C-alpha positions as MATLAB code, in Angstrom:
seq = 'MKFFSQSFLYDDPWSIVSLAFFLRYPNPYAAHVISCDVIDRHQTESGSLLTTRLILKRGALPRWAPQGIISRAESWVIEESEVDPFGKFVRCRTKNLDHVKVMQVEETQLFEQNEDGRTMQTTEAYITSKFGWGMTKRIESHGLARFKAHVQRSRQGVSLILDLIRQARLQPMALSSYITHLHSEHSFASTDTPTSSHSSDNTGHAPEEYSSPTTENTWLGKIWGGR';
ca = [
     -21.554   10.033   -6.040;
     -20.957    7.611   -3.777;
     -22.625    7.997   -0.042;
     -21.564    6.228    3.129;
     -22.346    5.870    6.992;
     -21.625    3.730    9.876;
     -22.284    3.831   13.683;
     -19.812    2.368   16.374;
     -20.251    2.630   19.970;
     -16.849    2.601   22.150;
     -17.852    1.674   25.683;
     -15.423    4.234   27.296;
     -16.641    7.884   28.027;
     -17.232   10.887   25.507;
     -13.949   12.597   27.325;
     -11.623    9.931   27.024;
     -12.471    8.968   23.212;
     -12.620   12.568   22.395;
      -9.110   12.743   23.681;
      -7.759    9.386   21.979;
      -9.255   10.973   18.359;
      -7.474   13.879   18.773;
      -4.290   12.068   19.707;
      -5.378    9.129   17.201;
      -1.541   10.872   14.604;
       0.476    9.395   14.610;
      -0.231    5.382   14.738;
       1.014    2.399   13.109;
      -2.349    1.891   11.221;
      -2.155    5.361    9.615;
       1.712    5.189    8.377;
       0.326    7.233    5.037;
      -0.095   10.143    7.497;
       3.157   12.488    6.676;
       2.483   14.950    9.091;
      -0.643   16.919   11.132;
      -0.312   20.337   12.314;
      -2.755   23.001   13.840;
      -3.275   25.936   12.117;
      -5.759   27.695   14.178;
      -7.480   26.969   17.647;
     -10.103   29.091   19.482;
     -12.704   28.963   21.768;
     -15.948   30.040   21.262;
     -18.138   32.786   23.599;
     -20.246   29.487   24.451;
     -17.101   27.537   25.446;
     -16.739   25.409   22.167;
     -13.199   24.444   21.072;
     -12.498   25.295   17.521;
      -9.780   23.645   15.673;
      -8.303   23.470   12.125;
      -5.319   20.849   11.183;
      -3.955   20.774    8.214;
      -3.045   16.733    7.191;
      -0.389   15.377    4.488;
      -1.522   12.273    3.723;
       0.369    9.715    1.024;
      -2.082    7.837   -1.115;
      -1.605    5.726   -4.382;
      -3.182    4.878   -7.537;
      -4.795    1.524   -8.728;
      -3.188   -0.482  -11.290;
      -5.304    0.117  -13.937;
      -5.689    4.463  -13.304;
      -4.076    6.284  -16.077;
      -0.727    7.517  -15.993;
      -0.243   10.794  -14.783;
      -3.501   10.696  -13.716;
      -2.191   13.161  -10.669;
       1.132   14.681  -10.465;
       1.950   13.356   -7.195;
       1.514   11.115   -4.884;
       0.422   13.384   -1.585;
      -2.701   15.442   -0.833;
      -3.496   17.927    1.729;
      -6.220   17.153    4.057;
      -8.573   20.184    5.908;
      -9.817   18.999    9.282;
     -12.220   21.324   11.201;
     -13.307   20.342   14.506;
     -15.838   21.932   16.963;
     -15.466   20.021   21.316;
     -18.621   21.234   22.675;
     -17.958   20.351   26.980;
     -21.137   20.968   27.698;
     -22.984   19.157   25.006;
     -20.750   16.341   25.165;
     -20.239   15.910   21.517;
     -17.212   16.455   19.028;
     -17.795   17.528   15.474;
     -15.211   16.893   12.900;
     -15.629   17.547    9.348;
     -12.395   16.617    6.855;
     -12.126   16.781    2.945;
      -9.116   16.771    0.454;
      -7.868   20.239   -0.892;
      -6.211   18.698   -4.067;
      -6.865   15.960   -6.673;
     -10.397   17.304   -6.203;
     -11.765   16.166   -9.816;
      -9.826   12.815   -9.793;
     -11.726   12.115   -6.276;
     -13.152   14.792   -3.871;
     -13.753   12.594   -0.095;
     -15.774   14.676    2.088;
     -15.856   13.074    5.680;
     -17.748   13.888    8.481;
     -17.797   12.149   12.436;
     -19.401   12.958   15.453;
     -19.016   11.596   18.494;
     -21.785   11.935   21.348;
     -22.005   11.065   24.908;
     -25.225    7.823   25.545;
     -27.270    7.870   28.879;
     -25.262    4.884   29.733;
     -22.089    7.003   29.769;
     -20.515    5.119   26.399;
     -19.627    6.962   23.470;
     -21.478    6.592   19.875;
     -19.210    7.395   16.993;
     -21.327    8.192   13.525;
     -19.423    8.559   10.611;
     -20.179    9.664    7.008;
     -18.490   10.147    3.721;
     -19.552   12.046    0.235;
     -16.800    9.893   -2.297;
     -17.349   12.578   -5.773;
     -15.593   12.167   -8.770;
     -15.463   14.461  -12.199;
     -12.736   12.993  -13.501;
     -15.288   11.411  -16.757;
     -13.472    9.649  -19.708;
     -16.087    6.937  -18.617;
     -14.355    6.321  -15.194;
     -16.124    8.246  -12.996;
     -18.177    5.541  -11.347;
     -15.218    3.102  -11.635;
     -12.772    5.620   -9.026;
     -16.190    6.224   -7.167;
     -16.853    3.103   -6.272;
     -12.998    1.988   -5.560;
     -12.845    5.004   -3.262;
     -15.916    4.319   -1.064;
     -14.240    0.388   -0.953;
     -11.132    2.003    0.244;
     -12.755    4.509    2.086;
     -14.558    1.831    4.253;
     -11.321   -0.069    5.042;
      -9.716    3.294    6.207;
     -12.898    3.567    8.568;
     -12.036    0.318   10.249;
      -8.421    1.351   10.201;
      -8.837    4.065   11.633;
     -11.055    2.981   14.116;
      -8.228    0.492   15.345;
      -5.846    3.559   15.352;
      -7.954    5.284   18.529;
      -8.492    2.016   20.120;
      -4.861    1.624   20.225;
      -5.021    5.441   21.809;
      -7.361    4.580   24.014;
      -5.394    1.387   25.170;
      -2.641    3.524   25.904;
      -4.829    6.071   27.922;
      -5.796    3.054   30.036;
      -2.525    2.342   30.956;
      -1.586    5.813   31.221;
      -3.913    5.966   34.271;
      -1.961    3.242   36.176;
       1.989    4.874   35.201;
       0.569    8.316   34.566;
       3.932    9.691   32.643;
       3.381    6.788   29.821;
       1.231    8.682   27.602;
       3.094   11.845   27.701;
       6.414    9.869   27.180;
       4.765    7.935   24.245;
       3.254   11.231   22.372;
       7.271   12.481   22.838;
       8.845    9.512   21.679;
       6.593    9.313   18.603;
       7.391   13.008   17.185;
      11.088   12.843   18.631;
      11.659    9.970   16.039;
       9.498   11.415   12.975;
       7.232    8.468   13.580;
       4.674   10.001   10.912;
       6.855    8.846    8.241;
       6.975    5.395    7.342;
       9.718    3.839    5.712;
       8.021    0.839    4.976;
       5.187    2.864    2.847;
       5.182    2.416   -0.885;
       6.115    5.654   -2.413;
       5.135    4.673   -5.861;
       2.276    6.226   -7.532;
       0.531    3.095   -8.483;
      -0.382    0.214   -6.614;
      -3.489   -2.542   -6.422;
      -4.153   -1.669   -2.685;
      -4.552    2.270   -2.662;
      -6.135    5.346   -3.848;
      -8.047    8.315   -2.428;
      -7.566   10.979   -0.417;
      -6.746    8.796    3.202;
      -5.715    5.640    2.170;
      -4.421    3.592    5.735;
      -1.648    1.078    5.139;
      -2.144   -2.589    7.221;
      -0.037   -2.907   10.066;
       0.192   -5.884   11.157;
      -0.530   -6.469   15.479;
       3.233   -7.032   15.949;
       3.971   -3.664   14.523;
       1.361   -2.728   16.826;
       3.118   -4.992   19.839;
       6.280   -2.971   18.628;
       4.939    0.342   18.956;
       4.020   -0.402   22.714;
       7.032   -1.768   23.392;
       8.858    1.282   22.467;
       6.676    2.979   25.533;
       6.331    0.405   28.390;
       9.551   -0.873   27.553;
      11.377    2.293   28.911;
      12.627    3.433   25.001;
];
């Protein structure tokens, strides 16, 4: 088992960061995400909002992985979150539902508002493999390395949405147009993402494809250019 923990401080208030977190798909830093659907949402008596989402992600194996180690390149991930508007925190847990013998990634994210009004994000993850055959440690180490890269690009995706929210304050309809536009073009599916099950760069239940600043500017241009 491998363990990962990291904290990051956003300058924005908790309410804005939380909104960006839930609106983060689709974004050009998460081209591997195929779909994201709410399957349950309800409010507790204490006022917290509980949401369960089912996310389909496309992954790939490293070149050294045995052929046929998994039957398909996609993986279902369940995300369970709690939003407490009074305590001002968001707690989110995710884990993959298939390929669990090869590797399971259980991730927890906590967003809390600091006394100075900024938002602290704490990410923790456990990467576990039960594959055996002398490959367990290698798989877990590779999964940890890919998860570290995933955290960085995930944060870039949230930051992109934060930028759009800030701009939407000046152009109130812009964010709504952005979301509508992305879903109308089925932007969850990336034509640039490799479909091969073997790659030197990707593995785990949530490998994110790299996207250059040029791609990000193109996405922004679709919204602010009036498309």
